[in-house]
N, C-alpha and C positions, 0 to 999 in steps of 0.2 A: 610566525607569528604560534604563539603553543595555545591549545588549549584544552586546559583540565576538570575534572568536578573539582567541585570545593561543598564544604556543607550548606544547605539552603541558606538563602538570602530571603528574604520577601518584603516588600516596600514599608517603609517605615509611618509614610499618613498617610489615611484613607485619600488626601488631594496626590496623591502620585498618579501619575500617569501610567496606563496600562493600555499594551494592546489586546482588545479580548477576541477571541475565534469560536462564533459557534460552527457546532457541525453535527446540526441532527443533536441527538439525547448528551453529546460529546464537550463537554467550553474546555476550551483553553485560553490562560492570564496567562501573558506573556511581561515580564516587565527589563529592561537596559535599560543597565546603572546612566549609561552615554547613547546618547542616540549615536547612529552611527548612518555614513553616504561612501558611495563606490568611490575614489579617487580618479579612478580611471574609467574617460568615455569614447567607447568605441567608435571603432570608423570605421570602421570593418571587416571582417573574420579571422585578417588576421595582423592585424594591425591597430593599435588606443592613442590616445594620447592622458598622458598623469596632466591635472587642470589644475595642480600645485604651482610643476614645475613646468609645463609643456613640454616636457620630457614625449617622443615618441617610444613608444609598448609594446614588443611587438608578443603574441598571445605561441602559448604553448600547445598545440592538439595534444589530444586523450585518443587511443587508439579503442579502451575500452574502457565502461563507464566502471571501471572495479579503480583507473587509472586518476579518474575526479569522484572522490567518495560525496561531494561535496553536493554536486548535480544527484547524484544518483539515488540519494534520499533527500534531496526536493525532492524527485516525483516520485517517491515510493512517500512521500509524505503526503500529495499533492494529492494519493490515491485514496489513503483513507482516507483523507480529509471528506474526499469526494463519497467514498463508497460511506462512511458514517451518515453526510446530510442526509441518502438516498435510501439507504437503509432502515428508517426508524419502527418498521413495522414489517417484523419479519414473513413477518402471512401473507404477504403482499409480494415477495420476492423470490424467486427460484436461482440455483448456481447451477449452472452448465454449464462443465470440461468438456471440450471437440481434442481433438491424436490425431494423427497421420500411423495409418497404418505403415507408412516406409518413412525415411529417416529422413524428411523432407523438413531441411532447412532455409528452403528462402523466404526473407522476411516480410517480400513486394506479394508473391504470393498469398502467405498468412493474409492480410490486408484485401489484395480478390477474394482469394474462397472464405475467410467470414462477411465479404459485406454480397457473394452473393448466395449465401444458408441466409442474411438472416431475410435477406426479400422473401425467402421460399419460405421463412418460420412465422414470414407475417401472413401470407397468401395462406398457410394450412391454422390458423388461428381462425380467420374470414372462415375462411371452411368450416370450422370447429365452431362459429357465435361467439369466440373471445376477442376480448379486445386486445387493442397494442400494447404493449409496453415503452418502455425507455430501459436502456441498454450502456453498460458499463463495463467495456470491452477493456482486458491487460494479458499481451502475451508473456509467456514467459519460455525460456529457452530449459532445453534439456542438457544433461553431460555428455551427451552423445551424440549433440548439434539440433535435434528436432526440434521444432516449434510445439508449444501445445496455447491454445487461446479457454483463458480464464473467462466469465460469463455471468452476470449481474444481471438479470432483467425484473422491470421493477414496475409491476405494475399498479392501482390506483385504484384494486378493489386485490378483493383475496387473490390470490394466484390458481391459476384452475391445474389440476390437473392431467399430468401430461408425458404419457408414457415413454421411459426413454428408447424405446425400439422405432417411437416414431422421430424422436429428436436424431438419431443413432442412420435412417433412410434418410431424413431432411440434409444433414453433416454429410453424408456416404464419406471420405476421408477415411473412416476413420474408428475407433473407441471413442463415445461418450459420455459421462454422466450425469445426471441430473438430477439435482437436489434442493428441498427445502431446507432453509435457514429457521434453526429456532436454537435453543439456550446460552443464546453468545450474550454479554452485552457490551462488546466493541467490533464491531463489526471487519471493519474496517487492519485492527490490530489484527483479528484473527485472517482476515485471507487473503493477507499480501501476507502474511510471515513464510510462506516458502517462496516466497514470489525475491532471495536474497538468501534464503541457506540451505548447506542439501549437508545429505545424509553426507558422514564420515566416508564410506567406502565409494559412494559415487562423485565426492569430489575430488578425489583419488586417482578415478578414473576418466576424469573430467579436467585433472591437470592442474585445480585449483584449488588444493592442500596449501592450508597456512595456517600449523601448527598453533603461532599466538591466535587464533580466532574458533581453536575447539573450544568447542562446548557442551555440556548435557545438557537434554530435556527429555519431559517426560510427555511420551504422546499415548495414544491405542493402538496396538494391535488388530487384528483380523479376527480373531474373538475378543475384543472388546476388554482387552484387559492392558492396561493400564501397565508399562514398559520404561525404562534407561534408555535416550537412544545417543551418541556422538553425533556430533553436526558441525560443521563450520560454517559460523557464521558468516554472510554475507560474500559468502564464494561464489554462489550465481549471478553475482551482478558484472565478474568480471565475462560470462558469457552474453551479456548482449555492448552489440555494436555500439558505438558513440552516435548521438544525437537521435540515439533512439526510440523514438514512441512506446513508452511500456503503456500507456494508456488511451483509448479514445469511450469517448460517449456519445449517447444522442442526444439534440439541439434541447428536451425536455427535462436533461437531469439536475439536477440544482447543486447549485457553486454555494463552498461554507462561506459564511456571513462574514468580515473580517472590517472591524472601527477605534478608535483608539477611544478608551474613556477612562474615568481615575479609578483608585482604588477600590474605595467605598461603592461607586453602586458596581463594577463589575462583582465583584462579595454579594453586593443588594439580589443579583440580577440571579446568582447561584445556589442564593436563601433561597430564593422563592420558587425555585424549579426544581430543588430539591434536592438536586445535586451534592452527592459528595465527592473528598478529593481523594482521588485513586491514586493519583505520583506524581512526583514534584520532581523536579530535577536543577541543580545553577553550576552551569560552569565559570569559572573566571575567562578571558581574554585578553593574554601576554606577549609583549613584544619580543626580539629578539638579546631585547639586552634585560628581559626575565619580567621588567617592569608593568603589571597588571592595567590595560588600559579599557578595559568593559565588563563589567559582571551580565550573565542574561541569566533570566529564574525563568523557568515552564513550572505552569502547577496545571493541571488539569483536572476535572469534576466528568461525571455520568449521572446523569438518573436511573440505570438502568445495572446503576452495580447491584452483583451478583456478590462481590466477593472472593478471592481470592484470585483475582482478571491480576489487574493491576497493567501494568503500559506491557512487560515484558509479557505475560503470558499470549500461551499459543504464539506469541512472537515465532517461535524455532521452530515449531510442527514441521517437517518434509510434508511435503504435495498431497502422499499420496493418505496419511496419517492424520492429516487434516479436513480431508473430505471426508474420513470416514468415522468422523464424531462431528459431519454434517446430517443431519436425518432424511430419507427419501429412499426413493428406489435405487437399484441397483444399474451399474454402467452394465452395457451393452456396445454393439459395435464386430469390427477387427482390429485386430493388429495388435500391439502393447502402447499402456497407457501411458 
């Protein structure tokens, strides 16, 4: 199977079936020329059956997320959608980064440490008279093997000011950063930017360099100046263990709304919401003989579009630079972030 990007194709009539996905202020309309279904039925972790022929199929297991780019892309898409579904009012959100002073590489310990931290955090909020937030937590591996935890705390009302020194003491493992979210119109895309891409030098040191994925992006340095940086797109995916759960959420986190409708009804919805088109993409899926088997198109609309951001804006900012573009307090604690 081969996939290539082609000139944009849109549904021909208002009655054409489409899939609508609503993630807060982001609306996505997807159209497939030929609806598909998976011909392989899974019977165990190692084996499946081709329902068309009855032939047994053995699955090939991957060793890193980079070996299965589709799986990694799906995981990050779910993270982006979940963030956008919940971060519709930035004044109600806080962005926390939790790091280790040591080179902590045990992802099981990461889960344990975060849950212990969250219990202490909720008790701290009780003492201060603040309400409990929901959370979206995502783990990020560093080139040196250490783990970071990024947490978006979503409050039901305006997020309280929380001194980063207090967060650092509650975490107790190393450096922390506490930020408010302002000035971004697609938080999902913005906050997942550094979940896959790495700066060129970091990628070389980590052994994830791929010249074909080299790109240049614009970022903000420590002095607040816009600078050009070289990154390797997707390099960080190679650092995630296979089957690793990138995102974890509390029970009250909203899920994206997905349903089938028609092109006409979908367009009426985005028009009523005042959401302009901000991104469009169409791909052709061909078999080994080169015959096109399907054409799939996506269109994204954003009610809070600020201009100049698009689908890929901010999507390649390294972690440190991305955080510097989110207003808030400075980080504190021990160790190197």
